[in-house]
N, C-alpha and C positions, 0 to 999 in steps of 0.2 A: 684443350691444347696447353701444353707446357709453355710457359712464357720465356723460358731460357733458350737462347739460340745455340746451335751446335758450335763447337770450337772452330770449325772450319770457316765460320763467318768473321772471325777476328781480323784477318787481313783486310776485309772489306770495310770494317768499321773501326779502323785503326785510330781515328780521331775522337772516338767515344770511349767512355769508361765501359768496356765490354761487359763486365760482370753486372753492371747496373742497367744494361739495355733490356727492356721488356719488349718482347716480340710483338705483343698486341698494341701497347701504347706507342711504339715506334714503328708501326706497320709501314708507313710511307717511306721512312728512312731505310728500313731493311729491304723493302721491295726495290726502291730506286737504286740502292747500292748493289744489290744482287743483279739487277738487270744490267747496270753499267759495267760492273767490274767482276762479276761472278762468272762461274763456268756452269756447265750443265748440271752439276751436283747442286749448286745454289738455286738454279732455276727450278729444278725438280722439288727442292724443299719448299720454296715459296708457293709453288703450284699445289703441292700436297697439303701444306699447312694453312694457306689462306684461301685457296680455291681459285680457279681461273677467273671467275666473275670478279672477285675482289681485286686480284692483280690487274685485271683489265680496267676496272673503275679507278684504281690509283693511277695507272698510267695515263688514262684519259684526262684526269684532273691535274696532272703534273705538267708544269710548263715545258714546252718543247726543248728549251735550252738546258733543262736539267737532265735530259737523256741524250746520250751520244747518238748521232744520226744513224749510223749503220746498225746500232743495237736496237734503236726504236723500230726500224723496219722489220727486223727479225722478231722482236717481241710482239709487234702488231699481228704477225702471222700466227704466232704460237698462242697468244692470249687474246 
């Protein structure tokens, strides 16, 4: 897997130095931001690149307050 994120992730990770974000090392950050603020394109990317199981595991281990409530329900159905 290429550790560089697609440019369309820039708006989701605006508070990070995007060019230095490593998709593998920052997996939780990428997944949580994609779930909270991304659209279907972002969700497809995390599913394709990390796999449903990994996304599910990250979401289960993430504090409920870190995921927007309405989004958490949808993500729990999909992942």
